[in-house]
C-alpha positions, 0 to 999 in steps of 0.5 A, a space after each residue: 217121655 212117651 211116644 205120644 208126647 214126643 210126637 205132640 212136641 214134634 208136631 208143634 215144632 213142625 208147625 213152628 217151622 212151617 210158619 217160619 218158612 211161610 214168613 220168609 216170603 212176602 208173597 201170599 201162601 196157601 194154607 199148609 198141606 199135610 201128608 203122611 210120612 211112609 216107612 221105607 218101602 211105602 207100605 205103612 205110615 211112620 208119621 201121620 201128617 208128619 210132612 207139611 208143605 206151604 205153596 207160595 207164589 214164589 216158592 215152596 216150603 217143606 218140613 218133615 217130623 218123624 220118629 228118628 230111625 233107630 241105628 242098625 234097624 232099617 235099610 241103608 243105602 249102598 255105601 253107608 253103614 250104621 253109626 251114632 249119631 247118624 246123618 239124614 237129608 231131605 230131598 224134594 222131587 218136583 214134577 212141575 206139570 203132573 198132568 203129563 205124568 202116567 199117574 201117579 208121577 214116578 221115576 218113569 215120568 222124570 224123563 218126560 220133558 213135558 213133566 219138567 222134573 227136578 230134584 232139590 236138596 232141601 235140608 240136612 241134619 245130624 240126629 241123635 235124638 228120638 225125633 227127626 226134624 228137617 225143613 227148608 224152602 225152594 224158590 222159583 227158578 232155583 237150579 235143580 238136579 236130576 238123575 243121570 240122563 235126565 235134564 233137570 228143570 227148576 221149580 216153575 209151578 209151585 201151585 200145581 206141581 206134584 211134590 214128593 218129599 224123601 228123607 234118606 240116611 247117610 249112615 253114621 257121622 263122619 265129621 271129615 265129610 261135613 258139611 259137604 255130606 249134606 249135599 250128597 244124594 244117597 240111594 237109587 230110586 229102587 233102593 227101598 231106603 227112603 221115607 217118603 211123603 207125597 203131595 199131589 
């Protein structure tokens, strides 16, 4: 199967996942938004329109489909190492009121109480195939996390929030750490080890 066919099937699976996410709520939803998934470092596009976001009155659904990173060929967060299969997680960084950001929203804005920043663990997956698919949903008011010394704020403005989706690696699978491993953050904001899609 060539790369084009793999991505075609991946996009189809992504659309199905987003439709499922939208169906989980009886509340009205805006049409899905799409964004490119950027390679580590944010310089090149890894998956064109590979990320989708569904904004609902009571939450946000997110899905990412991208070529699976090849073990040993990318930047690993500190404390992780290559293996097969490998563990990946999807995180949602929420800037509830981006009008208060320095534009665009970034790490410096997480400490501004007017921005009301929070981070969510959206999904986790053990992947050994050629395509990585991750999807999940966050509801209004669900407890959020935050970096050290930052007060976390839950999602309160799904329609207007700036949302960054980040995929991170946990390295090779260690069955002794699952399922808890899916909830563990890896990588600092400056590690250059995340694949990111931005919805502003």
